[in-house]
Structure formats: structure tokens, C-alpha cells
VOGU-3710 file (C-alpha; in Angstrom, 3 decimals, decimal comma):
1> mehslivsln> -0,247/-0,126/-0,256  1,012/3,730/-1,292  1,982/5,546/1,813  -0,240/9,077/1,908  2,838/10,735/3,615  6,625/10,290/3,552  9,079/12,264/5,232  12,721/11,561/4,901  16,478/12,944/5,656  18,950/13,217/2,961
11> netvftsdqh> 17,095/10,445/0,628  16,308/8,280/3,782  12,618/7,656/4,637  12,182/8,659/8,848  8,461/8,959/8,752  5,297/7,643/7,067  1,635/7,522/7,830  -1,312/5,336/5,572  -3,833/7,879/7,239  -6,166/10,553/5,850
21> wlyplfeled> -7,196/14,100/5,423  -4,941/16,185/8,025  -4,106/13,067/10,233  -0,739/12,806/8,936  0,595/15,435/9,550  -0,619/16,196/13,045  1,253/12,074/13,491  4,126/14,113/12,374  3,711/16,738/14,859  3,744/14,053/17,534
31> flgkikisad> 6,884/12,208/15,931  8,725/15,675/15,475  8,184/15,667/19,270  9,751/12,551/20,047  13,289/13,021/17,676  16,313/15,378/17,914  15,758/16,188/14,202  15,185/19,855/13,165  11,861/19,643/10,664  13,761/22,306/8,275
41> vlflrdkiag> 16,403/19,687/7,136  13,308/17,047/6,841  11,720/16,953/2,952  8,045/15,799/2,996  6,192/14,280/0,191  2,166/14,431/0,384  -0,646/12,853/-1,855  -2,685/16,169/-1,770  -2,305/19,233/-0,027  -4,703/22,873/0,210
51> kaaaslivyl> -4,976/25,610/2,297  -4,970/23,447/5,618  -2,459/21,184/4,606  0,026/24,097/3,956  -0,901/25,862/6,919  0,109/22,565/8,992  3,262/22,368/6,964  4,299/26,103/7,502  3,480/25,582/11,549  5,526/22,236/11,707
61> gikrchiell> 8,505/23,876/10,588  9,102/21,839/7,092  10,964/24,204/4,509  10,624/21,558/1,581  7,955/19,854/0,186  6,385/17,753/-3,035  2,524/17,372/-3,178  1,004/15,290/-6,096  -2,436/17,060/-5,872  -2,211/20,529/-4,842
71> seraipvfks> -4,591/23,488/-4,815  -3,816/27,055/-5,754  -5,361/28,111/-2,165  -2,063/26,356/-0,503  0,353/28,246/-2,936  -0,133/31,814/-0,990  0,681/29,987/2,009  3,722/28,289/0,963  5,201/31,455/-1,083  4,435/33,841/1,864
81> hgiefsydrl> 6,541/32,147/4,319  9,238/30,983/1,965  8,520/27,195/1,628  10,495/25,515/-1,225  7,756/23,507/-2,715  7,150/21,387/-6,057  4,154/19,093/-7,570  2,155/17,092/-9,950  -1,145/18,030/-10,634  -2,674/21,434/-9,943
91> vdhiqcrted> -6,437/22,192/-9,210  -8,319/25,264/-8,589  -9,757/24,310/-5,115  -10,467/21,112/-3,115  -13,421/20,126/-1,882  -13,469/20,120/1,542  -15,644/21,923/4,509  -12,379/22,586/6,170  -10,743/24,767/3,329  -13,519/27,313/3,269
101> lltdrmsiae> -13,825/27,301/6,944  -9,868/29,060/7,335  -9,835/32,409/6,616  -7,438/34,856/5,230  -7,170/36,669/8,551  -6,251/33,619/10,643  -2,542/33,341/11,725  -0,591/30,317/10,948  -0,941/29,954/15,103  -4,887/30,511/14,712
111> sylflrkrag> -4,967/28,147/11,783  -3,362/25,413/13,700  -5,540/25,443/16,685  -8,619/25,678/14,442  -7,334/22,541/12,542  -6,477/20,472/15,831  -10,152/21,361/17,049  -11,497/19,968/13,864  -9,572/16,954/13,990  -10,454/16,718/17,618
121> rvlgfpvkik> -6,625/16,536/19,057  -7,563/18,686/22,057  -8,214/17,708/25,990  -11,701/19,614/25,300  -15,454/18,279/25,722  -18,098/19,478/24,137  -20,531/21,055/26,451  -24,593/21,175/25,024  -27,086/23,030/27,628  -30,530/22,462/26,210
131> disvkigakl> -33,709/24,669/27,701  -32,159/24,097/31,452  -34,591/26,059/34,291  -33,154/26,116/37,987  -35,028/27,486/40,986  -33,501/28,105/44,139  -36,516/27,914/46,603  -39,462/29,981/44,907  -36,960/32,056/42,580  -36,394/31,022/39,417
141> iidqlnldig> -32,650/31,836/38,952  -32,188/30,589/35,140  -34,969/30,657/32,784  -35,019/27,933/29,519  -31,296/28,705/29,038  -29,662/27,292/25,799  -26,011/27,221/25,289  -23,441/25,038/22,470  -19,962/25,242/22,959  -17,693/23,229/20,591
151> rgeqliihga> -14,650/21,006/21,810  -11,705/22,850/23,113  -13,499/26,289/22,390  -13,625/29,009/25,503  -16,323/31,376/26,490  -16,490/34,072/29,006  -19,808/35,361/30,411  -20,150/38,488/32,090  -22,797/39,622/34,099  -24,102/41,295/37,516
161> ngsgkttllr> -23,992/40,264/40,602  -27,139/37,774/40,657  -27,395/37,455/37,217  -27,300/33,395/37,772  -23,546/33,206/36,234  -22,487/30,913/39,589  -25,506/29,099/39,317  -25,154/28,072/35,731  -21,377/26,784/36,689  -22,741/24,416/39,506
171> silglnslsg> -25,475/23,163/37,565  -22,633/21,988/34,605  -21,153/20,221/37,675  -24,251/18,711/38,720  -24,312/20,252/42,121  -27,790/21,979/41,071  -31,238/20,057/40,585  -32,466/21,310/36,977  -36,585/22,024/37,195  -36,044/21,612/33,434
181> gqiiigdyvv> -33,625/20,722/30,455  -30,574/18,487/29,911  -26,782/19,263/30,316  -24,561/17,362/28,154  -20,839/17,141/28,457  -19,014/15,058/25,824  -20,784/12,020/25,751  -22,330/12,113/29,143  -25,542/13,133/30,750  -24,919/15,433/33,698
191> gseawkenrs> -26,580/13,894/36,611  -26,685/10,736/35,157  -24,804/7,666/36,385  -22,194/7,412/33,789  -22,016/10,792/34,677  -21,269/10,098/38,207  -18,472/7,695/37,164  -16,907/10,261/34,796  -17,367/13,732/36,466  -13,875/14,413/36,996
201> ivgyvhqehi> -13,974/15,401/33,146  -14,764/18,928/34,726  -12,450/20,719/36,582  -13,818/24,022/38,786  -11,720/27,105/40,211  -13,516/28,693/43,019  -13,944/32,370/43,893  -10,771/32,968/46,107  -12,219/34,785/48,860  -13,325/31,454/49,833
211> kndfpvsage> -11,177/30,566/52,823  -9,972/27,376/54,325  -7,322/26,347/57,327  -6,867/23,152/56,228  -3,301/22,205/56,681  -2,544/21,176/53,676  0,333/21,705/51,250  -0,300/22,742/47,146  1,200/19,823/46,280  -1,510/17,710/48,065
221> vvriglgkss> -4,241/19,922/46,668  -3,448/19,399/43,056  -2,814/15,551/43,722  -6,799/15,587/45,169  -6,960/15,660/41,062  -6,308/11,960/41,045  -9,071/11,366/42,954  -9,511/7,223/43,191  -7,104/6,312/39,919  -5,307/3,607/40,453
231> vsrveaeykv> -1,670/4,838/39,852  1,514/3,869/41,464  2,961/6,569/43,894  6,022/7,154/41,172  3,428/7,818/38,625  1,373/10,078/40,800  4,321/12,220/41,669  5,020/12,473/37,915  1,605/13,754/37,152  1,373/16,092/39,754
241> elamrrtgsf> 4,974/17,404/39,178  4,131/17,934/35,447  0,691/19,310/36,516  2,542/21,961/38,383  5,294/23,084/36,263  3,021/23,634/33,671  1,172/26,197/35,419  4,443/27,525/37,090  3,610/26,583/40,442  5,995/23,392/41,218
251> hlfkqlyntl> 7,754/26,004/43,541  5,041/26,085/45,891  5,064/22,378/46,349  5,449/21,985/49,576  3,782/25,263/50,758  0,611/25,435/52,692  -2,301/26,275/50,440  -4,177/28,695/53,007  -0,748/30,513/52,984  -0,638/31,243/49,299
261> sggekqrvsl> -1,965/34,535/47,419  -4,912/34,405/45,326  -2,834/34,468/41,931  -1,154/31,029/43,632  -4,035/29,535/44,665  -5,596/30,325/41,241  -2,427/28,583/39,143  -2,637/25,170/42,013  -6,438/25,140/41,074  -5,923/24,898/36,938
271> arclcqnagv> -2,476/22,531/38,022  -5,688/20,485/39,786  -7,862/20,637/36,672  -4,785/19,353/34,603  -4,063/16,492/36,791  -7,291/15,184/36,657  -7,460/15,434/33,099  -10,277/17,518/32,709  -11,667/18,194/29,379  -13,504/20,954/31,201
281> flldeptsyl> -12,600/23,889/33,053  -14,995/26,130/34,832  -13,772/29,243/36,394  -16,101/31,280/38,496  -14,759/35,149/39,084  -10,794/34,067/38,982  -9,740/37,508/38,803  -11,547/39,140/41,201  -9,438/39,130/44,435  -6,047/39,767/42,416
291> dkqgkddlll> -4,124/42,751/41,689  -3,437/43,586/37,822  -0,041/41,809/38,343  -1,810/38,906/39,206  -4,499/39,383/36,622  -2,278/39,426/33,910  0,339/36,744/35,111  -3,498/34,754/35,048  -4,891/35,804/32,036  -1,271/34,870/30,063
301> llhelsqnea> -1,476/31,477/31,551  -5,287/30,857/30,475  -4,031/31,889/26,857  -1,619/29,153/27,351  -3,639/26,745/28,124  -6,352/27,510/25,467  -3,493/27,286/22,716  -1,377/24,468/23,851  -3,765/22,064/25,857  -7,157/23,547/24,872
311> ptmiivshel> -9,633/22,518/27,217  -12,859/23,430/26,560  -13,303/26,611/29,140  -16,134/28,801/30,785  -15,038/31,897/32,797  -17,979/33,540/34,372  -17,212/37,389/35,625  -18,551/40,649/36,512  -15,818/42,469/35,265  -15,131/43,046/31,211
321> qwaeqlnwty> -12,064/45,138/31,193  -9,519/41,846/30,743  -12,058/39,977/28,689  -10,822/41,453/25,525  -6,917/40,986/26,306  -8,303/36,896/25,899  -9,883/37,560/22,389  -12,286/34,707/23,235  -16,084/35,097/22,777  -18,186/36,346/25,439
331> memkggrlc> -21,947/36,374/26,154  -24,114/38,691/28,699  -26,195/36,934/31,333  -29,425/38,519/32,117  -32,131/37,732/33,868  -31,192/33,623/34,302  -30,895/34,328/30,291  -27,605/34,519/27,772  -27,961/37,291/25,490
//
């Protein structure tokens, strides 16, 4: 069987793939992450490439390639990034929905993240909220709310205090009973038996004005994310360290959690979410009790997580001035509904 993608170094094949669509290039990305060879010395041969494949080739750092069937839409991408390319056959357009969704306004990094989401290579799960209503006592807090967030997408929900933002997060966590409607995360209906067994797919970062005096270290808080998973002590230590290093909090490993600053607690809480392999991150007023530097540091970390691990993220906040820094989609909550 002829390979769909062949990568060589000095005329010697070092990587092949028989997958279709963009998957061979994502497999190549995994391969490049494991070897000590610079991508710019490799030569790539691909069966077919349009604008999407060209963007991935550029992102991976490949400088030379030959494409059997090349779309004209790929040529500007190659030329603007100095890629040396050749082809056997040139066509005007490749019939692929992904090609039409990529826009000229997207940078290579933005195109890469978009394509990763299309390929399902992200940590996140889709969240579907269908006509939910929530009552607390006799008061209707959420009124027939609908929301559909794709895998690995991010959303900021803005609203005044008392508009139902925190109630919405607690409903997604399964902590509030619904008066009507349904919440589905990935393949699980929130509240079902299957959900109860897999609820660790959702991580929660609460408001940091909540105080506790429990004598636990930051490392122990992160380790809570492992739950009842049956991993060895060595593997558990590795997972905790990896998550804390990813969020820049490993130096806090032995410190008591209740002695940390608000920004440090946020980093530790995000590390806990990573440690539990949460695919959905819920953040409740994450910047409310941080100073300007703490906010800037947290926003930078959230941006990095959205670009790399790409979990589905929902942030609720009554603040809006920092939302534009993230450049995420945002909606307003009023009277228990999203506008």
C-alpha cells in the first residue's frame, strides 16, 4: 500500500503515514516531538494538500515539500512563508469543508489551533445545554437557557452579581437540580450514573475569597485531582509535578495552600484541573481578588492553556475590562438567560 505521507532526511525515509485528511500531519507533529531532528532539514511528500495542509506544514517548520495534488489556495501560504514546493497536478480548489472555513485573517498559529479542534486533538469536551431552568426555593434563577460550546472552545460569561452566573457553573457541575432541560458534556448527561462515574472530566476553579484553614500543601491539593485513579506513587508524583510545572506553581509544592496568595491559589487550582485530566474548566470570578499583576499573569496562563492543551473553558465574571485581552467569545447573562 502506498503511503499518504512520506518524510525523508537525506533521501532516507524517517516517517510515513497511511492516514487520510490532515491526520498524517498531526501524526508527524507527534513524531517530531519525540526526535532530535529539526523539521527544516526534512523533505515532505504528500498526496494532496490545500490551504489547511499548507498551514500545518508551515507550522511544523517543514521548508521543502512535494505535493502530488496541490490546491491553488495553498500556494500563497507556501510563498508567504518561504516554503520550497513542487507538485504533479494543480487544481483550483479541494472539496473540503475545512478549506472553506479557514480565512485569510487567521494567522498560522490560529489556523493550527482551529485545525486541531477540527481534528479532535484537544483536551476539551463539547458542552451542550438545552433549555435548562433552575429554581432555588421559589425563585427562578435560570430560565430556559441554551448554550452550545464546541470541543476546545472558550467562552466568557459576563453579568452583574446575582444574574445566575455561579448557579450556571454549579448546574454544569451537577450540584444544582434542574427544574427542566438537560446538560450534556461529551457523551454524558449530567446527573446520570455514567456522569457520576466520570465527573472528573470537569474541573472547577472557585472564587478565591473562599477561605479554608486545612493544613494541606499545594502539592496535596493538586494530587486531589488524581481522585481514586489507580496509579503508582511514582506515577502520581510525576503527574502532580508535570501539572504544577505547566502552570508555573511547582515551587509552591510544599507550601501550605492557605498561605498562598490569590494568584498562587489560582495556579494551583488550574494544576489540579490538569492533573485530573479535566476536559472542561469552569472558572468562577477568577480575577476578582487579584491585583493587576496577578490578573495579567493569570490571563497569560489561561491563554497558554487555551493554545496548548485546549480544554473547553467557561469563565464567569462581573468584570469585562480584561476579557478583550483574551480575545475569547463572550456573552452577557441577564435575568437567568444568555444574551
